[in-house]
N, C-alpha and C positions, 0 to 999 in steps of 0.2 A: 322416566328418562333412564335409559340403560347406560351403564358404565362398562365399556368393553375392556378386556384384558387378554393379551397374548401371553399365555403362560409358558411359552417355550421359544426363546430366541437363543441361538447358539453363537457364541463368540467365535468369529473366524480366526483360525490359527495364525497368530503373528500379524493380524491386520486390524489394529485398533481403529483406524480411520473408517473402515467398513462398518464396524460395530457402532461407532458414533453415528454414521449415516443411517444405520438401521433404526436407531433410537429416534432420530429426527423424522424418519419415514413413519414410524409408529405414531408419533404425535400428530403428524399431518393427516394420517389415515383416520384419526379420531379415537385412538385407544386412550384409556385413562391410566393403564398400568401395563407393565411388561415384566416378565421374569427372564433373567439372563443367566445362562450357565456357560463357563464357570466364573464369570467376572462380576457377579451381582453385588459384590461388596466394594467394587472399585470406586474410589473417590471421584475420579474424573467423570465416570459414567453417571454418578449421582448428581454431579453438578449440571450435566447436560439435561438429565431428567427434570431437575428442579427448574431449569431455564424453560423447558418445553411443557411443564405442567404434567409430567408423567410420574407415576409412582413406580419405583424400581424395587422389584422383589428378588430376593436371592434364591437361587435354585441349584440343586445338585442332581446330576444323573448318575445313578449307580449301575454298573454292568457286571455283577458278580458271577463267578463261575460255579458257585456252590451255595447251598443254604447257609453253611457256616460262615463263608466269606460275606454273605449279605448281612448276617446278624452282627458280625464284627464291624462292618462299615456303618451300619445304622447306629451303633453305640458311639461311633466317632463323629458322625455328621448331624445327628438329629437336632441337637441344640444349637447348631451353627447356621442352619439354613431354614428359610421360611417354607420352602417346598422341597420335598424329597421324592424323586421319581426313580423307578426301577425298570430297566429294560430286561425283560424276561426272555432268556435264550435257551433255558432248559426247563423241563417240567418241575423239577424239584425247586428251582429258584422261583418259578411262577407260583407254586403252591405256598411256599414260605412267605413270599412278598404279599400275596393276597390276604393272608391271615394275620399279618403283622400290623398293628395299629400305628406304628411309626412310619409307615409308607403312605404317601398321599396319592401317588399316581402310578398306575401299572401301564407299561408300554410294551410293545412286541416288535420283533424285527420286521422290516419291510421286505426282507429277502423271501421270495416265494418258497424256496426250499426249506428254510427254517420255519416259516410261518405255517407250512403244511403240517408240521408235527408239534409246534408249540404256539398255541393261540389262546385267546381268552375264552375258555370253555365253561361248561356248566359248573364244574367243580371250583374253578377260580372265582366265578361270579358268586357262587354261594358263600365262599370264604370272604370275599371282598365285601359282601353285604353286611357281614358281622363285624368287620374291622373298620368299616366306613372309609375305605379308600376308593378312588375313582379310576375309571378306565379312560386312557387318553388316546386320541387320534391325532397324528401329526400329518398335516396336509403335505409337507415336503416329501413324505414317503411316497405319496401318489405322483407328485410332479416328476420325481427322479426315475421313474420306471418306464420300460418300453410299453407300448399299447397292450400287448398280450399279458404281460406281468401285471400291469395296472388293473386290467379287468379281473384277474384272479384275486388281487389284493382287495379290490372293492367288494367282491363277493364275500371274502372272508370278513371284512369289516362290517358288512351288513349283518352277517351271522353273529358276530361278536356283540354288536349293539343290541340285537334281539336278546342275547343272553343277559346282557346288562339290564335291559328293561324288565325281563321276567323276574330278576332277583332284586330289583330296586337299587341297582348300582348306578351312581352318577357317571355321566359321560362328559368329557371335556374335549373340545377341539382346539388345537394350537397350530401355529404355523410350522414350528420345528425348523425355521429358516436359519441359514447361516450366511445369507447374503440378501441384499435388497431385492434381487430378482425373484426370490421365492416368497416374498411377503405379499399379503393381500389385505385389503381393507376389511373391517369386521363383517359386514354383510356379505361380501364376496366370499370370505372364508366360510361363513356359516352356510352359504348356499351350496357349497360343495357337498354337503351332507344330503342334499336332495338325491344324489346318486346312490345313497345307501338307505333310502327310505325314511329320512328324517325331515319333518316339517320345518317351515321357516321359523316359527316361534320356538320350537324345541331346539333348533340349531342355534338361535340367538341366545337362548338360556345357557347353552354349552360354551359360549364365549363371553358370557357376562355374569349372570347370577351365580352359576355353579362354581366357576374358578374363584370368584371373589369370596364366596363362602369358605372355601378351602383356605385361602390366604388369611382372612380375618380370624378364623378359628385358630390357625397356627400362631398368629401374632399374639393372641390371647394366651396360648399355652407357653410361648417363649417369654412372656412378661414376668418380671420378678414377683408380681402380685399373684401369679397363678400357683395354686397348691395342688389341685386335682380337679377333674371334671365336676363342675358345679360348686367348687370351693375356691375362693380367692381371698387375699389379704386385704382388709379394709381397716385403715387406722390402727395397724399393728395387730389386728385380730383376724383369725381365719374364719370366714363365714360362708 
């Protein structure tokens, strides 16, 4: 029995009612959990999720302009959020994010002009495989483009997913939605990946097994019982 998770819902600016509606939609669609940015710690949202049987995961999206800005931001947010994502808009940021173990998800701009020069290439995939961060596809990036731009982006995503596969990098698909109109039920979201050469079972893993592994691993690391990978406190002793 799969437990589906949308690892990226965006809080609409100044519209709490819309975000609450999105959470209710997620529950009705059959999701078990959602990650919300930037309001994943909001008490009212947690009450709604509790009422609807959803797990609410806190997430932060970083958009640094330089590798130094990224490192500074990571020091500030890593212990505060369960999921840390970085949108890579320059090569230097992409390389730094890919090799930093504090980063969970790598994302790239939907803009064809930016994506033409900064995308998930072999170098980033090789670095990400060593730091254990995943590559994220946001479905809303596809929905918001013109047909010609959408075709170019799908071609790029197909190429990026192949890079991820070759280097053993996990891939996550999220909605990236900031309104109910951009949300999709789990199997519908996973089926979009057929456009980029991903099978149904592989696509379902990208919206269930893989994102849950990221969340559960980070929850363990954020626990006061955690000391280091493979070491945790048990009855006052580190083991």
